[in-house]
C-alpha positions in Angstrom: 64.1 136.5 131.5 63.4 135.1 128.1 62.0 138.5 127.1 65.2 140.2 128.3 67.6 137.6 126.8 65.9 138.0 123.4 67.1 141.5 123.1 70.2 142.7 121.4 72.9 142.5 124.0 76.3 144.1 123.4 77.7 142.4 126.5 77.2 139.0 124.7 78.2 140.0 121.2 80.9 141.8 119.4 78.6 144.1 117.4 80.2 147.4 116.3 79.9 150.5 118.4 77.5 152.1 115.9 76.5 155.7 116.7 73.2 155.1 114.7 72.5 151.9 116.6 73.5 153.3 120.0 72.2 156.9 119.8 70.3 158.2 122.8 67.0 159.0 121.1 65.7 155.5 121.7 66.5 155.7 125.4 64.8 159.1 125.7 61.7 157.7 124.0 61.6 154.7 126.3 61.9 156.9 129.4 59.2 159.2 128.0 56.8 156.2 127.6 57.6 155.2 131.2 56.8 158.7 132.7 60.5 159.8 133.1 61.3 158.0 136.4 64.8 159.7 136.3 63.4 163.2 136.7 63.8 164.8 140.0 66.2 162.1 141.2 69.6 163.5 142.3 72.2 161.4 140.5 75.9 160.7 140.4 77.2 159.5 137.0 80.4 157.4 136.9 82.4 156.4 133.8 85.9 155.0 133.4 88.0 152.2 132.0 88.8 150.7 135.4 87.3 151.2 138.8 84.0 152.7 137.9 82.0 149.9 139.5 83.9 150.0 142.8 83.9 153.8 142.8 80.1 153.8 142.2 79.6 151.3 145.1 81.7 153.4 147.4 79.8 156.6 146.7 76.4 154.8 147.1 77.6 153.2 150.4 78.4 156.7 151.7 75.0 158.1 150.7 73.2 155.1 152.3 75.3 155.4 155.5 74.3 159.0 155.7 70.7 158.0 155.8 69.7 158.7 152.2 67.7 156.0 150.4 70.2 155.3 147.6 69.9 153.4 144.3 72.9 151.9 142.6 73.0 150.7 139.0 76.0 148.7 137.9 76.9 146.1 135.2 77.6 143.4 134.4 76.0 141.2 137.0 77.6 138.0 138.4 74.7 135.7 139.3 71.4 137.4 138.4 70.3 140.6 136.6 68.7 141.7 139.9 72.2 142.6 141.1 72.4 145.5 138.6 69.7 147.5 140.5 70.2 147.8 144.2 68.6 149.9 146.9 70.8 150.6 149.9 73.0 147.7 148.9 70.2 145.2 148.5 69.6 143.7 145.0 66.2 144.0 143.5 64.0 141.0 144.6 63.0 138.5 141.8 59.3 139.4 142.2 60.1 143.1 141.8 62.2 142.2 138.7 59.1 140.4 137.2 56.9 143.4 138.0 59.4 145.8 136.4 59.5 143.8 133.2 55.7 143.8 133.1 55.9 147.5 133.4 58.4 148.1 130.6 57.4 145.4 128.2 54.4 147.2 126.6 56.5 150.3 125.9 59.3 148.2 124.4 57.0 146.2 122.2 55.3 149.4 121.0 58.7 150.8 120.1 59.6 147.5 118.4 56.6 147.8 116.1 57.4 151.4 115.3 61.2 150.9 115.1 63.4 152.6 112.5 66.1 150.5 110.9 68.2 150.9 114.1 65.7 148.6 115.9 64.0 148.6 119.3 65.5 149.0 122.7 68.5 146.9 123.6 69.0 144.7 126.7 71.1 147.4 128.4 68.7 150.2 127.6 65.8 148.2 129.0 67.7 147.2 132.2 68.8 150.9 132.7 65.1 152.0 132.4 64.1 149.2 134.8 66.7 150.4 137.4 65.4 154.0 137.2 61.8 152.7 137.7 63.0 150.6 140.6 64.6 153.6 142.3 61.5 155.8 141.7 59.2 153.1 143.2 61.4 152.9 146.3 61.3 156.7 146.6 65.1 156.9 146.3 66.6 160.2 147.6 69.7 159.7 145.4 71.1 157.2 142.9 74.5 156.3 141.4 74.7 155.2 137.8 77.7 153.3 136.4 78.2 153.7 132.6 78.1 150.5 130.7 80.4 151.2 127.8 82.1 154.4 126.8 80.0 157.2 127.9 78.9 159.5 125.1 76.5 156.9 123.6 75.7 154.9 126.8 72.1 154.5 127.8 72.8 156.0 131.2 73.9 159.3 129.5 70.3 160.6 129.5 70.6 161.8 133.0 71.5 165.2 134.4 73.7 164.4 137.4 74.8 166.5 140.4 78.3 165.4 139.8 80.1 163.5 137.0 83.0 161.1 137.7 85.6 159.7 135.3 87.7 157.2 137.3 90.5 156.3 134.8 91.3 155.9 131.1 93.0 152.9 129.6 93.2 150.8 126.4 90.0 148.6 126.6 87.1 148.2 124.1 89.5 149.6 121.5 87.3 148.3 118.6 84.4 150.3 119.9 86.0 153.4 121.6 89.2 154.0 119.6 92.8 152.9 119.7 94.4 155.9 121.6 93.9 157.1 125.1 92.8 160.5 123.7 90.0 158.9 121.6 88.8 156.8 124.5 88.9 159.8 126.8 86.7 161.7 124.3 84.1 158.9 124.5 84.2 158.9 128.3 84.1 162.7 128.5 80.8 162.5 126.6 79.1 162.2 130.1 80.2 165.8 131.0 77.2 168.2 131.1 77.3 172.0 131.0 78.0 173.4 134.4 78.1 170.0 136.2 81.3 169.5 138.3 83.6 166.7 137.1 85.8 164.6 139.4 88.6 162.9 137.5 91.0 160.1 138.5 92.7 160.3 135.2 96.5 160.9 135.6 98.2 160.3 132.2 98.6 163.6 130.4 97.1 162.6 127.0 93.6 161.7 128.3 93.7 164.2 131.1 94.1 167.0 128.6 91.1 165.8 126.7 88.9 165.8 129.8 90.2 169.3 130.8 89.4 170.6 127.4 85.8 169.3 127.5 85.3 170.6 131.0 86.5 174.1 129.8 84.1 174.0 126.8 81.2 172.9 129.0 81.9 175.5 131.8 82.6 172.8 134.4 84.8 172.7 137.4 87.3 169.9 137.0 88.6 168.3 140.3 91.6 166.1 139.5 93.5 163.4 141.3 97.1 164.5 141.7 96.2 168.2 141.5 93.2 168.9 143.7 93.3 165.8 145.8 95.5 162.7 146.4 95.9 159.7 148.7 98.4 157.5 150.6 97.8 153.8 151.1 99.2 151.2 153.5 98.0 147.7 152.3 96.9 144.9 154.6 99.2 141.9 154.8 98.7 138.2 154.7 95.1 138.2 153.5 95.5 134.6 152.7 95.3 134.0 156.5 92.9 136.5 157.8 90.7 139.4 156.9 92.2 142.9 157.5 91.6 146.4 156.2 94.1 148.6 154.5 94.9 152.1 155.8 93.8 155.0 153.5 94.6 158.7 153.8 92.7 161.2 151.7 94.6 164.5 151.1 93.4 167.8 149.6 95.4 170.5 147.8 94.8 172.7 150.8 96.8 170.5 153.1 93.9 168.8 154.9 94.1 165.0 155.4 91.8 162.4 156.9 92.5 158.7 157.6 90.1 155.8 157.0 90.1 152.0 157.1 89.5 150.6 153.6 87.9 147.2 153.3 88.5 146.6 149.6 92.2 145.6 149.1 94.6 147.1 146.7 96.2 150.4 145.9 93.8 150.7 142.9 90.9 150.6 145.4 92.6 153.4 147.4 92.7 155.5 144.2 89.0 154.6 143.6 88.3 155.6 147.2 90.0 159.0 146.7 87.9 159.7 143.6 84.7 158.6 145.5 85.6 160.9 148.4 86.3 163.8 146.0 82.8 163.3 144.5 81.3 163.2 148.0 83.1 166.5 148.8 81.4 168.0 145.7 78.0 166.8 147.0 78.8 168.3 150.4 79.7 171.6 148.6 76.3 171.5 147.0 74.6 171.2 150.4 74.2 167.4 150.9 74.4 166.3 154.5 77.1 163.6 154.4 78.7 163.2 157.9 82.3 162.0 158.3 81.0 159.0 160.3 79.1 157.9 157.2 82.2 157.9 155.1 84.1 155.9 157.7 81.4 153.2 158.0 81.0 153.0 154.2 84.7 152.5 153.4 85.4 150.1 156.3 82.3 148.0 155.7 81.9 147.7 151.9 82.2 144.3 150.3 82.1 144.2 146.5 82.2 140.8 144.7 84.9 139.7 142.3 87.3 142.5 143.3 90.3 140.6 144.7 87.6 138.8 146.7 88.8 136.2 149.2 86.1 133.6 149.2 88.0 130.8 151.0 91.1 130.0 153.0 93.4 126.9 153.4 93.9 127.1 150.5 93.2 130.7 150.0 90.9 131.4 147.0 90.7 134.8 145.3 88.1 135.6 142.7 88.8 138.7 140.6 87.1 140.1 137.5 90.3 141.4 135.9 89.6 141.4 132.2 92.0 144.0 130.6 95.5 145.2 131.1 94.8 147.9 133.7 92.8 145.5 135.9 95.4 142.7 135.5 98.1 145.1 136.6 96.0 146.1 139.6 95.4 142.4 140.5 99.1 141.5 140.3 100.2 144.5 142.4 97.6 143.6 145.1 98.6 139.9 145.2 102.3 141.0 145.7 101.4 143.5 148.4 98.8 141.6 150.4 99.2 137.9 149.9 102.0 135.3 150.7 101.7 131.7 149.6 103.9 128.7 149.1 102.5 128.2 145.6 100.3 130.3 143.4 97.7 128.7 141.1 95.9 130.6 138.3 92.6 129.6 136.6 92.3 131.8 133.5 89.7 132.4 130.9 89.1 135.5 128.8 87.0 137.1 126.1 88.0 136.9 122.4 88.0 140.7 122.0 90.5 141.4 124.8 94.3 141.7 124.8 94.6 138.1 126.0 98.3 137.8 125.1 99.2 140.9 127.0 97.2 139.7 130.0 98.9 136.4 130.0 102.3 137.9 129.6 101.7 139.9 132.8 100.2 137.0 134.7 102.2 133.9 133.8 105.5 134.9 135.5 103.5 135.4 138.8 102.1 131.9 139.1 103.6 128.5 139.6 100.7 126.6 138.0 98.3 127.9 135.3 95.1 126.2 134.2 93.5 127.5 131.0 89.8 127.1 130.5 86.7 128.9 129.1 83.4 130.1 130.4 80.1 129.0 128.8 77.7 131.7 130.1 78.7 134.0 127.3 79.6 133.3 123.6 82.6 135.7 123.7 84.8 133.2 125.6 88.1 132.4 123.9 88.7 128.6 123.3 91.3 127.1 125.7 93.5 126.0 122.8 93.8 129.6 121.6 94.8 130.6 125.1 97.4 127.8 125.1 98.8 129.1 121.8 99.1 132.6 123.2 100.6 131.4 126.5 103.2 129.4 124.6 104.2 132.5 122.6 104.9 134.2 126.0 107.1 131.6 127.6 107.1 128.4 125.5 105.5 126.3 128.1 102.4 124.0 127.7 99.7 124.1 130.3 96.6 122.0 131.2 93.5 122.8 129.2 89.9 122.4 130.5 86.9 123.0 128.3 84.8 123.5 131.4 85.8 126.0 134.1 84.3 123.8 136.8 86.7 121.0 135.9 89.7 123.4 136.1 88.5 124.5 139.6 88.1 120.9 140.9 91.5 120.0 139.6 93.1 123.0 141.3 91.3 122.3 144.5 92.4 118.7 144.6 96.0 119.5 143.9 96.5 122.7 145.9 98.0 122.4 149.4 96.5 124.3 152.4 99.1 127.1 152.2 98.7 127.6 148.5 96.8 130.5 146.8 94.3 129.9 143.9 93.4 132.9 141.8 90.5 133.0 139.4 90.8 135.8 136.8 90.5 136.9 133.2 86.8 137.8 133.0 83.7 138.7 135.0 82.0 135.9 133.2 84.5 133.4 134.5 84.1 134.9 138.0 80.4 134.5 137.7 80.7 130.9 136.7 83.1 129.8 139.3 82.3 132.0 142.3 79.4 129.8 143.5 81.6 126.6 143.2 84.5 127.9 145.3 82.8 129.5 148.2 81.4 132.9 147.0 77.9 133.7 148.2 
């Protein structure tokens, strides 16, 4: 872990999105030195502002339920880096992680010695290569790769997938990807490969038109939400009291429809499920044997941490990784649809490079009590007094500040009544820090 943590890590820093620093040449060289573990492995490549992790997990769950040994690479992790590389839903074991680092380290150190000014492989590049090695060692029949940041320059973009997926486009990582939806769409569309079908969940016209244009240039079929497929959703109720699945209907432009139980709550997850199923349909079209029963089992049985995750009841405790405006909107909508509580508590912390004021403006009116804190597992955390200043700009109220997120949790837990709801949101880093304290496994 010291070897990994000593690498340049864009998840822990605010370094610029530098094409020279983030070009794919270094990743190609690293995989070449490792014997190209990605070659011959059928892949699904998933990008997007919001929903790409959940969509990736859904696709991988369907493939596993169909009997295919399936690898899944996602980021960031909550508890340990092993979570980033899963086989059939199971994280890489610690002893396997050690062995993978032993395998990649000589190649990385050789590249460090020979590095141009752009430097040797980064943390994300190394973990991406480790995941591909892990899948190859387990004789994976398929793998799903989630893009880390953007798409065009992302380390995962060295693959040639069977299908490419873009879940959504929103204003996030604007310093790195651009300040308009069109610019961000251009970066995400960088994963589109010649002739490879693209499934898109992008609805707004500005980014949708960018993706359509790239697909046209690359000679790709573009399968779009709202045009080629759509969905209906009936949310579960009273999740603060009991676990229940939502009702999800997948519809195609030809008039076919199929109904499923959906374990992950929220209309946004129904949209993700629709995109996932459209990708599955493309794989079926290419000859993959993916029975309907596998889809049913996957959607009804999938659990995915820190996505409106109920980790306790009486009081109900929800952990969510909402960290930008689109994900905050999805969280608020899901709370309104599927939860009832006498009083709502919010424990909030966020990263300095996010739209913290916008997030607070959306969240504050929805909660009776708000506790502002910071996480300490990543240096990007915003100080609580800065959050307090931004919150006061929104509604003029002062709120309790806690330098340690654990102290905020213990305060809320002591004060909340059994019929209250405590929501932890603002960052995956906050979710990672508090989830073990409040009941998450």
